[in-house]
Structures are given as C-alpha cells and as structure tokens.
C-alpha positions as CSV (number, residue, x, y, z in Angstrom):
1,M,143.1,165.3,-26.0
2,H,145.0,163.1,-28.5
3,L,148.0,163.0,-26.2
4,A,145.9,162.0,-23.2
5,L,144.3,159.2,-25.2
6,E,147.7,158.0,-26.4
7,A,149.0,158.1,-22.8
8,W,146.0,156.1,-21.7
9,R,146.6,153.5,-24.4
10,A,150.2,153.2,-23.3
11,G,149.1,152.6,-19.7
12,L,150.6,155.9,-18.4
13,L,147.4,157.7,-17.6
14,D,144.9,156.8,-14.9
15,P,141.5,158.1,-16.1
16,K,140.2,158.4,-12.5
17,A,142.8,161.2,-11.9
18,L,140.6,163.4,-14.0
19,G,137.8,163.1,-11.4
20,K,135.1,163.3,-14.1
21,V,135.0,159.6,-14.9
22,R,132.1,157.5,-13.9
23,G,132.2,153.8,-13.1
24,R,134.9,151.4,-12.2
25,D,136.2,150.3,-15.7
26,V,136.8,153.1,-18.2
27,D,136.9,152.5,-21.9
28,E,138.1,154.8,-24.5
29,A,134.7,156.4,-25.1
30,G,134.3,157.1,-21.4
31,L,137.8,158.7,-21.2
32,Q,136.9,160.9,-24.2
33,R,133.7,162.1,-22.5
34,A,135.7,162.9,-19.4
35,L,138.3,164.8,-21.4
36,Y,135.6,166.8,-23.1
37,R,134.2,167.7,-19.7
38,S,137.6,168.7,-18.4
39,S,139.3,172.1,-18.9
40,I,142.6,172.5,-20.8
41,G,144.3,173.3,-17.5
42,E,143.1,170.1,-15.9
43,I,144.4,168.0,-18.8
44,E,147.7,169.8,-18.9
45,Y,148.2,169.3,-15.1
46,L,147.5,165.6,-15.6
47,L,149.8,165.2,-18.6
48,S,152.8,167.3,-17.6
49,P,154.4,164.7,-15.3
50,I,153.7,162.0,-17.9
51,L,155.3,164.0,-20.7
52,K,158.2,165.4,-18.8
53,G,161.4,164.1,-20.3
54,R,159.7,162.5,-23.2
55,R,159.7,163.3,-26.9
56,V,156.3,163.5,-28.5
57,M,156.0,162.7,-32.2
58,V,153.0,164.4,-33.9
59,E,152.2,163.5,-37.5
60,G,150.5,166.4,-39.0
61,V,148.1,166.7,-41.9
62,S,147.7,169.3,-44.6
63,P,145.6,172.3,-43.4
64,A,143.3,171.8,-46.4
65,R,142.2,168.4,-45.0
66,D,139.9,167.8,-42.1
67,D,141.8,164.9,-40.7
68,T,143.1,165.2,-37.1
69,P,146.8,164.7,-36.6
70,S,148.0,161.5,-35.0
71,C,150.4,161.5,-32.1
72,A,152.6,159.0,-30.3
73,L,154.6,159.0,-27.1
74,V,158.2,158.1,-27.7
75,P,159.6,155.9,-24.9
76,R,162.0,157.6,-22.5
77,S,165.7,157.0,-23.2
78,R,167.6,155.1,-20.5
79,N,170.5,157.5,-20.3
C-alpha cells in the first residue's frame, strides 16, 4: 500500500485503474480507501509495470516500534 501511495504521489499511478475509486478527483484518502478495498493481487498487478526496472528504497524501522516503514521510488536510470 505504501508503494502504491508513493507511486500516486509521483504521478505514476492512475487511481481509477483500481476500479474501486469513486468520483472524478481522487485525493490521498480516497486512494487509501480504494487500496483497502482491493486485494493484494489487484495492487500487485497495478504496480508491477510501474516498478519494473526501478529500484525501491525502503527505510525500515525497529521491530520494537509500531512505526510503519517509509518507501520511495528511485527514478529510472537513463542507461
């Protein structure tokens, strides 16, 4: 879910591709609701073309803490 939100913030994800989004303009809260209603398979299917060829940087946290890890999409190299 965090990767999908990060891809949306970067302008790489169309929320309407999930098919569970209501309304014309989708804000972050609306996208989160749609992601919660979606299966893991649906989210993976949507993210796989976006993430292909990219490196994803995930900043983890200590398992003793309840914080969620943050993630960021690393831009594609122009090789």
